[in-house]
N, C-alpha and C positions, 0 to 999 in steps of 0.2 A: 634715391637709392631704395631698393627693396631689401627688406631684412625680416627674417623670421625670429621672433623672440617670444618668450613666455612672460606674460604680465599678469598681475593680480587684477582680475576682472572688476572687482568692487572698487579698487583704487582707481582704475582707469575710468570707470563710470563716474566716480566723484570728480575727477579732474575734468572730464567732459562737461559735467554740470557746472562746476565752479568757473571754468573758463568761458563757457557759452560757445564752445567750439561746435562746428557743424559736423565734424568728422573726428574719428579717433586719431587719425594722422595729424590733424590740425591741433588737437589737444596735446599730443605728445610733443609736437614741434614747439608749441607755446611753453610747455613745461621745461623743455630743454633750453630754450632761449632764456627763460627766467633763471634757471640754475647758472647758466653762463654769465648773465648780467650780474647776479649776486656775487659770483666768484671774482669777476673783474672789479666790482666795487670794493670788495674786501681787499684786493691787492692794492688799489689806489689808496684806501684808508690806511693800510699797513705801512705804506710808504710815507705817510704823514702828509700834512698839507703845507709844510714849510713854515709852520708857526709853532711857537712855544705854547705850553699849556696856558700861561698867563695871557698870551695874545689871543688864543682861541676863546678863553672865557670873556675877554673884553669885546669880542665880536658879537655877543648876544646880549640882549636887554634882560637884565636879571628879573625885571617885573613880568616878563613873559616866559619865565622858566617853567617847563612842563612838569618838573618834579613838584612844584607847588600844588598841583592838582591831584597828585597820587593819593589814593586812600581818602579822598574827600567825598563824603556822602552826597553833598549837593554843592554846586558852585556858588561861591560868594557873589554878591552883586557886582563886585569889582572885576570878576572873572568873566562876566557875560559880555556879549557883543554890544558895542555902544549904540548902534543904530536900532531903531524899532524895526521888527521884521516887516518886510514889504509884502503887500498883497499883489501877486502877479496875475490875478484873475484867470487862473488856469481852469479850464473846463475839461471834463472827461471826453466830450465829443466836440472838438473844435469845428 
């Protein structure tokens, strides 16, 4: 569908850059889909997941609760990944 609309040029340029879209039309379509996706997700969440607050809390491991890490200047050793980082031998020019 063709449509003539007035848009904020700077905002559209930022959306194109953020999305990596190759055209302005593609960027607008991606942005509209994201707004639609978020609205549908909110509706699902508003409907509840069929579980009580207690049941929802029991579904998560309290040791992995993300609020433990808020306002933490550096992660405690227990909060780090257990594995040693792997060396994938990535080269700039394969």
